[in-house]
VOBA-1610 file (N, C-alpha, C; in pm, whole numbers, padded with zeros to 5 digits, always signed):
BEGIN
Met+00316-00401+03421Met+00444-00421+03348Met+00517-00334+03444Tyr+00642-00389+03512Tyr+00674-00272+03556Tyr+00863-00310+03523Pro+00912-00183+03461Pro+01075-00229+03450Pro+01201-00247+03556Ala+01251-00327+03494Ala+01365-00397+03586Ala+01398-00294+03691Ala+01501-00316+03785Ala+01557-00212+03850Ala+01678-00134+03820Ser+01729-00262+03704Ser+01859-00154+03660Ser+01923-00246+03539Phe+02019-00150+03466Phe+02016-00228+03341Phe+02180-00180+03350Ser+02264-00251+03237Ser+02377-00206+03132Ser+02348-00202+03034Ala+02464-00144+02990Ala+02483-00132+02854Ala+02448-00274+02727Ser+02481-00386+02808Ser+02431-00544+02760Ser+02306-00585+02789Thr+02260-00528+02873Thr+02106-00553+02933Thr+02018-00484+02932Cys+01880-00568+02861Cys+01781-00507+02867Cys+01685-00381+02969Ala+01651-00289+02897Ala+01603-00249+03005Ala+01444-00235+03056Trp+01382-00343+03033Trp+01251-00391+03064Trp+01263-00524+03116Cys+01342-00585+03080Cys+01336-00762+03153Cys+01467-00759+03225Ser+01531-00701+03231Ser+01677-00722+03283Ser+01731-00814+03258Gln+01706-00911+03123Gln+01806-01023+03070Gln+01938-01008+02988Gln+02047-01020+03009Gln+02174-01024+02945Gln+02164-01039+02807Thr+02213-01011+02694Thr+02202-01055+02605Thr+02279-00967+02510Ser+02354-00982+02423Ser+02457-00978+02304Ser+02403-00820+02266Arg+02527-00758+02203Arg+02448-00607+02157Arg+02387-00647+02016Asp+02468-00721+01952Asp+02361-00755+01817Asp+02223-00833+01881Gly+02147-00831+02012Gly+02007-00877+02012Gly+01945-00773+02064Leu+02022-00652+02048Leu+01935-00520+02124Leu+01910-00412+02031Lys+01795-00394+02028Lys+01750-00260+01974Lys+01775-00137+02047Lys+01795-00017+01989Lys+01795+00087+02049Lys+01692+00204+02005Phe+01602+00213+02106Phe+01456+00312+02092Phe+01453+00447+02174Cys+01462+00544+02127Cys+01453+00675+02211Cys+01605+00673+02267Thr+01592+00674+02396Thr+01696+00636+02502Thr+01778+00532+02523His+01640+00453+02529His+01632+00326+02594His+01685+00173+02498Arg+01753+00051+02548Arg+01811-00027+02514Arg+01678-00137+02564Val+01642-00184+02444Val+01547-00315+02449Val+01554-00427+02371Cys+01526-00535+02416Cys+01551-00674+02358Cys+01493-00684+02268Lys+01491-00767+02149Lys+01380-00780+02040Lys+01295-00845+02121Gln+01288-00918+02210Gln+01179-00999+02282Gln+01080-00928+02318Cys+01143-00787+02387Cys+01039-00699+02429Cys+00997-00606+02362Ile+01044-00605+02241Ile+00990-00492+02169Ile+00841-00527+02154Ile+00762-00430+02143Ile+00604-00381+02120Ile+00558-00436+01998Ile+00519-00518+01941Ile+00524-00558+01816Ile+00381-00502+01766Asp+00270-00468+01843Asp+00135-00429+01840Asp+00146-00314+01744Lys+00063-00374+01618Lys+00068-00225+01513Lys-00040-00104+01538Leu-00118-00104+01637Leu-00169+00019+01698Leu-00104+00098+01778Cys+00002+00039+01815Cys+00087+00128+01964Cys+00210+00213+01854Gln+00229+00331+01874Gln+00309+00450+01823Gln+00438+00417+01880Ser+00495+00349+01955Ser+00597+00370+01988Ser+00648+00219+02014Asp+00727+00143+01966Asp+00781+00017+01981Asp+00855-00043+02131Cys+00901+00104+02196Cys+00981+00086+02334Cys+00866+00053+02510Pro+00880-00051+02495Pro+00807-00033+02650Pro+00829+00014+02790Met+00928+00085+02755Met+00997+00170+02873Met+00948+00299+02847Cys+00921+00324+02716Cys+00852+00477+02673Cys+00724+00447+02729Trp+00630+00352+02748Trp+00503+00305+02765Trp+00483+00342+02889Tyr+00560+00278+02995Tyr+00542+00256+03135Tyr+00551+00408+03192Ile+00658+00447+03133Ile+00710+00602+03173Ile+00591+00736+03144Asn+00534+00693+03037Asn+00419+00789+02981Asn+00275+00718+02988Gly+00281+00618+02995Gly+00118+00555+03041Gly+00037+00602+03137Ala+00086+00638+03268Ala+00021+00688+03347Ala-00040+00837+03392Gln+00057+00910+03305Gln-00009+01051+03310Gln-00099+01026+03153Phe-00081+00969+03030Phe-00202+00993+02913Phe-00361+00922+03005Ile-00300+00827+03105Ile-00428+00764+03123Ile-00504+00887+03200Arg-00451+00960+03306Arg-00476+01064+03361Arg-00553+01174+03296Asp-00436+01246+03203Asp-00514+01311+03097Asp-00654+01286+03029Asn-00647+01153+02971Asn-00764+01129+02920Asn-00891+01085+02987Lys-00848+01063+03104Lys-00976+01019+03225Lys-01038+00880+03173Ile-00896+00784+03097Ile-00921+00651+03076Ile-00927+00574+03198Cys-01074+00504+03220Cys-01094+00420+03343Cys-01047+00293+03258Ser-01001+00227+03345Ser-00916+00063+03330Ser-00931-00026+03405Gly-00927-00150+03368Gly-00984-00261+03473Gly-01117-00286+03476Pro-01135-00399+03583Pro-01257-00440+03602Pro-01370-00318+03629Val-01354-00199+03673Val-01447-00155+03735Val-01443-00055+03622Leu-01548+00007+03610Leu-01584+00107+03510Leu-01657+00235+03555Ser-01643+00333+03518Ser-01651+00479+03575Ser-01827+00498+03507Gln-01891+00568+03632Gln-02005+00584+03602Gln-02092+00633+03479Gly-01994+00731+03405Gly-02007+00736+03254Gly-02036+00606+03171His-01927+00487+03210His-01942+00408+03102His-02055+00346+03126Lys-02100+00327+03257Lys-02211+00217+03310Lys-02362+00304+03245Thr-02354+00408+03213Thr-02493+00487+03171Thr-02482+00559+03045Lys-02372+00548+02952Lys-02358+00578+02804Lys-02446+00487+02746Ser-02516+00543+02643Ser-02588+00468+02539Ser-02494+00490+02375Ser-02473+00444+02299Ser-02438+00511+02200Ser-02547+00556+02094Thr-02562+00609+02002Thr-02665+00644+01930Thr-02572+00675+01791Lys-02639+00650+01680Lys-02634+00667+01546Lys-02516+00756+01524Glu-02556+00919+01597Glu-02448+01048+01575Glu-02366+00997+01664Glu-02336+00973+01759Glu-02243+00938+01844Glu-02133+00817+01784Ile-02152+00770+01683Ile-02068+00647+01649Ile-01994+00701+01540Gly-01841+00674+01522Gly-01751+00759+01460Gly-01691+00631+01387Asp-01540+00623+01439Asp-01447+00531+01400Asp-01409+00456+01442Cys-01419+00306+01399Cys-01370+00171+01492Cys-01202+00202+01547Met-01215+00222+01665Met-01090+00250+01733Met-00968+00124+01676Ile-00982+00004+01602Ile-00900-00068+01603Ile-00827-00042+01469Cys-00911-00033+01369Cys-00833-00027+01239Cys-00907+00119+01189Leu-00947+00211+01257Leu-00951+00310+01257Leu-01035+00374+01120Glu-01108+00272+01054Glu-01173+00273+00929Glu-01327+00346+01015Gln-01413+00408+00900Gln-01545+00442+00945Gln-01645+00316+00977Leu-01701+00305+01118Leu-01783+00204+01145Leu-01858+00222+01055Gly-01992+00295+01020Gly-02072+00286+00919Gly-02210+00229+00994Ser-02288+00151+00946Ser-02443+00122+00994Ser-02379+00002+01080Ser-02297-00064+01050Ser-02275-00210+01106Ser-02202-00222+01186Tyr-02190-00256+01291Tyr-02111-00237+01387Tyr-02134-00334+01515His-02033-00372+01590His-02084-00435+01732His-02070-00368+01857Lys-02162-00371+01968Lys-02145-00300+02087Lys-02111-00394+02182Leu-02004-00381+02231Leu-01959-00448+02379Leu-02066-00412+02503Glu-02100-00545+02562Glu-02255-00543+02622Glu-02212-00450+02752Val-02124-00453+02812Val-02129-00375+02951Val-02074-00233+02943Cys-01945-00204+02895Cys-01906-00076+02877Cys-01981+00021+02741Gly-02032-00093+02644Gly-02093+00017+02524Gly-02016+00057+02417His-01886+00027+02460His-01808+00077+02324His-01812-00027+02179Val-01787+00043+02084Val-01848-00018+01947Val-01709-00021+01880Phe-01740-00147+01759Phe-01603-00190+01704Phe-01649-00245+01595His-01571-00250+01482His-01613-00366+01373His-01637-00498+01425Lys-01718-00574+01385Lys-01734-00700+01496Lys-01593-00805+01423Val-01547-00797+01336Val-01457-00849+01276Val-01333-00829+01364Cys-01284-00679+01389Cys-01199-00616+01443Cys-01179-00655+01622Ile-01325-00644+01675Ile-01329-00701+01817Ile-01328-00852+01839Asp-01337-00915+01742Asp-01337-01089+01734Asp-01171-01102+01704Gln-01078-01042+01672Gln-00967-01051+01645Gln-00898-01019+01731Trp-00938-00867+01779Trp-00865-00848+01907Trp-00867-00933+02014Phe-00976-00962+02060Phe-00997-01064+02161Phe-00890-01166+02127Gln-00926-01244+02018Gln-00800-01334+01996Gln-00667-01337+02029Ser-00620-01227+01963Ser-00493-01230+01966Ser-00446-01132+02080Asn-00508-01088+02170Asn-00461-01053+02269Asn-00443-01156+02434Gly-00547-01248+02411Gly-00579-01364+02481Gly-00651-01262+02599Lys-00629-01184+02693Lys-00738-01142+02756Lys-00827-01064+02659Gln-00959-01089+02712Gln-01050-01012+02633Gln-01073-00866+02682Ser-01021-00775+02682Ser-01053-00658+02715Ser-01094-00527+02595Cys-01169-00469+02660Cys-01207-00350+02549Cys-01098-00264+02506Pro-01059-00237+02416Pro-00929-00159+02382Pro-00949-00011+02382Ser-01049+00002+02400Ser-01116+00149+02480Ser-01083+00189+02650Cys-01177+00090+02720Cys-01185+00142+02863Cys-01078+00020+02940Gly-01047-00087+02837Gly-00989-00195+02946Gly-01046-00256+03026Tyr-01205-00286+03017Tyr-01306-00407+03093Tyr-01230-00530+03019Val-01243-00613+03138Val-01212-00780+03110Val-01320-00833+03072Tyr-01346-00913+02965Tyr-01477-00996+02885Tyr-01436-01109+02945Gly-01300-01170+02950Gly-01254-01280+02975Gly-01136-01333+02878Ile-01089-01477+02890Ile-00978-01517+02849Ile-00976-01612+02731Ser-00928-01550+02624Ser-00905-01646+02511Ser-00810-01731+02521Lys-00840-01889+02454Lys-00708-01952+02442Lys-00603-01892+02340Gly-00490-01931+02314Gly-00383-01866+02308Gly-00331-01936+02192Pro-00196-01947+02174Pro-00108-01981+02089Pro-00053-02118+02086Gln-00044-02156+02208Gln+00017-02269+02202Gln-00021-02386+02178Pro+00079-02480+02154Pro-00001-02575+02106Pro-00072-02726+02195Pro-00177-02747+02173Pro-00280-02800+02269Pro-00235-02952+02361Asn-00093-03003+02264Asn-00042-03106+02340Asn+00054-03130+02441Gly+00046-02983+02468Gly+00184-02978+02600Gly+00143-03092+02729Arg+00249-03075+02829Arg+00220-03107+02976Arg+00297-03009+03035Met+00244-02986+03175Met+00306-02908+03266Met+00346-02978+03391Ile+00464-03030+03429Ile+00479-03135+03542Ile+00563-03065+03687Val+00500-03057+03763Val+00573-02999+03884Val+00651-03083+03975Lys+00786-03101+04004Lys+00847-03149+04059Lys+00895-03064+04169Tyr+00990-03115+04329Tyr+01058-03007+04397Tyr+01209-03078+04427Ile+01269-02941+04443Ile+01422-03008+04472Ile+01474-02968+04614Asn+01489-03041+04654Asn+01551-03015+04829Asn+01711-02940+04843Lys+01695-02826+04766Lys+01826-02704+04772Lys+01750-02582+04754Pro+01789-02494+04802Pro+01702-02347+04813Pro+01775-02290+04633Leu+01703-02153+04616Leu+01739-02120+04494Leu+01829-01986+04531Pro+01963-01980+04487Pro+02046-01822+04525Pro+01973-01735+04538Gly+01953-01652+04642Gly+01864-01530+04682Gly+01740-01568+04787Phe+01742-01674+04796Phe+01611-01788+04875Phe+01630-01869+04990Glu+01780-01863+05023Glu+01829-01944+05112Glu+01810-01954+05230Asn+01730-01814+05303Asn+01694-01803+05382Asn+01577-01764+05440Glu+01485-01859+05360Glu+01318-01847+05363Glu+01308-01945+05463Asn+01186-01924+05528Asn+01149-02036+05621Asn+01024-02160+05484Tyr+01100-02263+05483Tyr+00990-02366+05391Tyr+00956-02451+05494Gly+00936-02457+05620Gly+00865-02568+05703Gly+00974-02670+05652Ser+00819-02788+05632Ser+00843-02915+05563Ser+00879-02914+05440Asp+00858-02819+05396Asp+00840-02841+05167Asp+00999-02840+05146Gln+01004-02888+05057Gln+01121-02881+05001Gln+01117-02716+04900Pro+01258-02704+04908Pro+01232-02542+04920Pro+01281-02445+04751Thr+01268-02548+04657Thr+01250-02512+04506Thr+01139-02627+04452Ile+01115-02528+04408Ile+00954-02552+04258Ile+01056-02624+04103Glu+01017-02689+04058Glu+01083-02736+03886Glu+00975-02739+03831Ile+00943-02661+03718Ile+00849-02674+03623Ile+00921-02760+03518Ile+00856-02820+03458Ile+00872-02902+03338Ile+00782-02897+03232Tyr+00792-02860+03138Tyr+00665-02785+02991Tyr+00749-02891+02896Thr+00657-03012+02876Thr+00699-03098+02758Thr+00585-03097+02646Phe+00653-03101+02490Phe+00573-03056+02391Phe+00594-03207+02280Lys+00510-03264+02242Lys+00512-03364+02134Lys+00536-03307+02023Ala+00598-03341+01900Ala+00557-03304+01767Ala+00434-03266+01679Gly+00379-03147+01629Gly+00224-03155+01584Gly+00227-03065+01480Leu+00115-03054+01413Leu+00094-02930+01332Leu+00037-02817+01352Gln+00101-02709+01290Gln+00031-02589+01360Gln-00127-02545+01372Gly-00178-02487+01443Gly-00323-02447+01437Gly-00332-02325+01372Pro-00476-02233+01362Pro-00509-02139+01326Pro-00459-02004+01360Leu-00423-02011+01514Leu-00333-01898+01566Leu-00191-01929+01558Asn-00123-02021+01517Asn-00015-02006+01453Asn+00055-01939+01340Pro+00174-01893+01297Pro+00202-01860+01165Pro+00195-01946+01058Asn+00179-02026+01085Asn+00195-02129+00972Asn+00099-02251+00937Pro-00056-02204+00958Pro-00147-02346+01009Pro-00144-02450+00928Gly-00100-02583+00965Gly-00084-02695+00897Gly+00049-02743+00875Lys+00100-02671+00950Lys+00273-02724+00882Lys+00334-02753+01009Pro+00437-02856+01031Pro+00477-02916+01117Pro+00538-02798+01195Tyr+00546-02883+01350Tyr+00621-02756+01429Tyr+00704-02914+01528Ser+00810-02886+01599Ser+00927-03003+01624Ser+00882-02973+01782Gly+00854-03099+01845Gly+00884-03116+02004Gly+00979-03038+02106Thr+00971-03038+02208Thr+01037-02950+02307Thr+01003-03028+02465Thr+01095-02980+02509Thr+01072-02977+02674Thr+01165-02852+02746Arg+01118-02836+02817Arg+01140-02682+02874Arg+01147-02682+03024Asn+01259-02635+03135Asn+01261-02631+03268Asn+01252-02535+03344Ala+01196-02502+03417Ala+01215-02352+03509Ala+01203-02364+03638Tyr+01252-02250+03669Tyr+01241-02270+03855Tyr+01192-02182+03913Leu+01138-02218+04083Leu+01058-02107+04120Leu+01103-02120+04284Pro+01089-02017+04360Pro+01134-02060+04529Pro+00977-02082+04573Asn+00996-02209+04657Asn+00856-02248+04698Asn+00810-02192+04829Asn+00795-02074+04789Asn+00758-01954+04944Asn+00620-01918+04882Glu+00568-01827+04943Glu+00404-01805+04915Glu+00415-01719+04771Glu+00520-01646+04780Glu+00523-01565+04638Glu+00511-01660+04522Gly+00613-01750+04561Gly+00599-01869+04386Gly+00519-01955+04416Lys+00496-01963+04496Lys+00342-02099+04486Lys+00250-02001+04435Glu+00230-01867+04453Glu+00095-01782+04426Glu+00145-01786+04229Val+00296-01774+04199Val+00345-01741+04062Val+00285-01869+03999Leu+00327-01986+04041Leu+00300-02135+04008Leu+00175-02130+03982Arg+00063-02100+04091Arg-00103-02087+04051Arg-00137-02028+03934Leu-00059-01886+03889Leu-00081-01806+03791Leu-00044-01864+03661Leu+00073-01944+03640Leu+00132-01989+03511Leu+00062-02114+03514Arg+00038-02207+03590Arg-00037-02309+03584Arg-00212-02254+03484Lys-00281-02161+03541Lys-00384-02104+03478Lys-00326-02078+03330Ala-00256-02018+03317Ala-00215-01947+03138Ala-00162-02043+03111Phe-00133-02185+03107Phe-00066-02258+03052Phe-00215-02326+03021Asp-00278-02368+03120Asp-00416-02437+03076Asp-00486-02365+02955Asp-00459-02242+02961Asp-00516-02123+02844Asp-00474-02121+02752Gln-00325-02187+02741Gln-00225-02202+02624Gln-00131-02072+02597His-00112-02000+02696His-00064-01863+02684His+00123-01853+02711Ile+00129-01974+02783Ile+00299-01956+02785Ile+00388-01989+02711Phe+00353-02064+02550Phe+00403-02049+02492Phe+00361-02019+02361Thr+00429-02020+02233Thr+00364-02021+02086Thr+00469-02083+01983Ile+00424-02022+01900Ile+00522-02086+01764Ile+00596-02018+01676Gly+00724-01976+01654Gly+00737-01858+01614Gly+00912-01900+01511Arg+01016-01803+01564Arg+01120-01866+01488Arg+01206-01807+01662Ser+01303-01931+01664Ser+01407-01926+01799Ser+01478-01802+01795Thr+01514-01740+01945Thr+01587-01653+01928Thr+01723-01693+01941Thr+01771-01836+01943Thr+01865-01856+02015Thr+01980-01961+01927Ser+01851-02012+01848Ser+01913-02113+01699Ser+01855-02025+01605Gly+01766-01937+01573Gly+01763-01871+01456Gly+01624-01972+01378Gln+01590-02096+01423Gln+01495-02163+01339Gln+01353-02156+01366Asp+01285-02150+01273Asp+01160-02129+01230Asp+01062-02231+01240Asn+00943-02226+01294Asn+00834-02343+01360Asn+00898-02394+01429Val+00916-02342+01530Val+00963-02375+01681Val+00864-02357+01782Ile+00887-02432+01939Ile+00758-02371+02033Ile+00870-02247+02109Thr+00834-02166+02117Thr+00894-02033+02183Thr+00808-02005+02313Trp+00880-01909+02380Trp+00784-01829+02514Trp+00696-01718+02415Asn+00586-01694+02532Asn+00504-01615+02478Asn+00524-01520+02579Asp+00622-01428+02597Asp+00625-01314+02647Asp+00577-01311+02797Ile+00594-01437+02888Ile+00599-01443+03015Ile+00730-01518+03034His+00854-01439+03106His+00981-01496+03116His+00982-01565+03242His+01097-01690+03212His+01072-01792+03337His+01219-01793+03343Lys+01231-01837+03462Lys+01359-01865+03507Lys+01454-01999+03439Thr+01536-02053+03320Thr+01525-02162+03347Thr+01692-02223+03332Ser+01776-02172+03447Ser+01887-02184+03478Ser+01852-02185+03654Ile+01914-02253+03741Ile+01929-02234+03893Ile+02050-02140+03933His+02170-02126+03876His+02272-02019+03872His+02320-01902+03807Gly+02337-01835+03773Gly+02452-01717+03650Gly+02378-01595+03679Gly+02237-01585+03756Gly+02202-01418+03739Gly+02121-01404+03646Pro+02056-01337+03588Pro+01973-01247+03514Pro+02013-01266+03327Glu+02174-01270+03342Glu+02185-01271+03247Glu+02239-01444+03145Arg+02167-01517+03267Arg+02202-01643+03230Arg+02039-01713+03225Phe+01920-01615+03250Phe+01804-01628+03290Phe+01794-01731+03416Ala+01862-01686+03512Ala+01856-01773+03701Ala+01878-01649+03756Tyr+01906-01707+03882Tyr+01891-01686+04008Tyr+02035-01627+04063Pro+02035-01521+04143Pro+01958-01429+04198Pro+01910-01337+04101Asp+01801-01310+04144Asp+01730-01211+04060Asp+01649-01144+04138Pro+01671-00973+04248Pro+01549-00986+04351Pro+01421-00966+04304Thr+01445-00843+04183Thr+01238-00807+04132Thr+01192-00939+04027Tyr+01248-01046+04005Tyr+01218-01172+03899Tyr+01076-01181+03920Leu+01032-01230+04056Leu+00890-01262+04109Leu+00803-01139+04074Phe+00820-00995+04130Phe+00741-00930+04098Phe+00691-00923+03947Arg+00821-00900+03876Arg+00792-00875+03726Arg+00717-00993+03626Val+00737-01116+03704Val+00638-01224+03640Val+00533-01209+03662Arg+00513-01181+03784Arg+00324-01130+03787Arg+00290-01028+03737Gln+00355-00920+03685Gln+00332-00790+03633Gln+00264-00841+03466Glu+00343-00978+03402Glu+00353-01018+03253Glu+00210-01084+03296Leu+00213-01174+03425Leu+00090-01251+03404Leu-00009-01153+03410Ala-00032-01028+03456Ala-00123-00972+03492Ala-00187-00931+03345Asp-00049-00889+03297Asp-00111-00817+03172Asp-00185-00901+03058Lys-00220-01054+03116Lys-00266-01107+03025Lys-00398-01176+03095Gly-00417-01115+03235Gly-00520-01152+03284Gly-00513-01218+03422Tyr-00433-01248+03406Tyr-00377-01348+03528Tyr-00359-01274+03632Lys-00446-01291+03761Lys-00411-01199+03914Lys-00469-01290+04020
//
């Protein structure tokens, strides 16, 4: 994920979306909206800007290998009882009972790594980042993702060559009301249905984002259930950290176009969940 190109005093420094001052929380010298705050209890900072700025240096300093390619050390290392220390997820001692990941060889409590894989969506090793797969997310399973096309270009994409294609992709997400599942905050309690619209340019990059969004939707990672940031209601379907443009006109402050860096940012958000 990369920070937006610029921001003002009432704009989130990470996603560049306009919001009220009440909707912003201040960390260090950065202003970050509530939706972009890091809520992982293992993180030492709530600010995504600080993690972005310092992350690359931290990886270099600690010789951390990430992604699907492992260092030779990871391929050949074998854990012995003498090398076993603490579980890096819960920071408690592993003891004699632990789970060793098959490829990279890192070890954790079985309960901890199972919960880590499930809660993060992307089943990646917390130590080295090796991706083992993608879990189903907290999105209700009864939704539909419908794609239509509009014969009018989005602001900022008027000069694209669309050939015989219509220039704008419209995504319509629909959900019926239902009961919350085990990955939701109140399992067994009802949630209300909803319909959400989103828009993409029908160029090559927009088509690729649509393909990735389809995969994320099928894996139930586009939405979750929680409290609405606009209405304040609980037990409603909300976005799950993958930003969408829900309007055509109005710029970033209205979750709309033009926004020159949006497609780049949303691809980074999708990559963070394992969709590349």
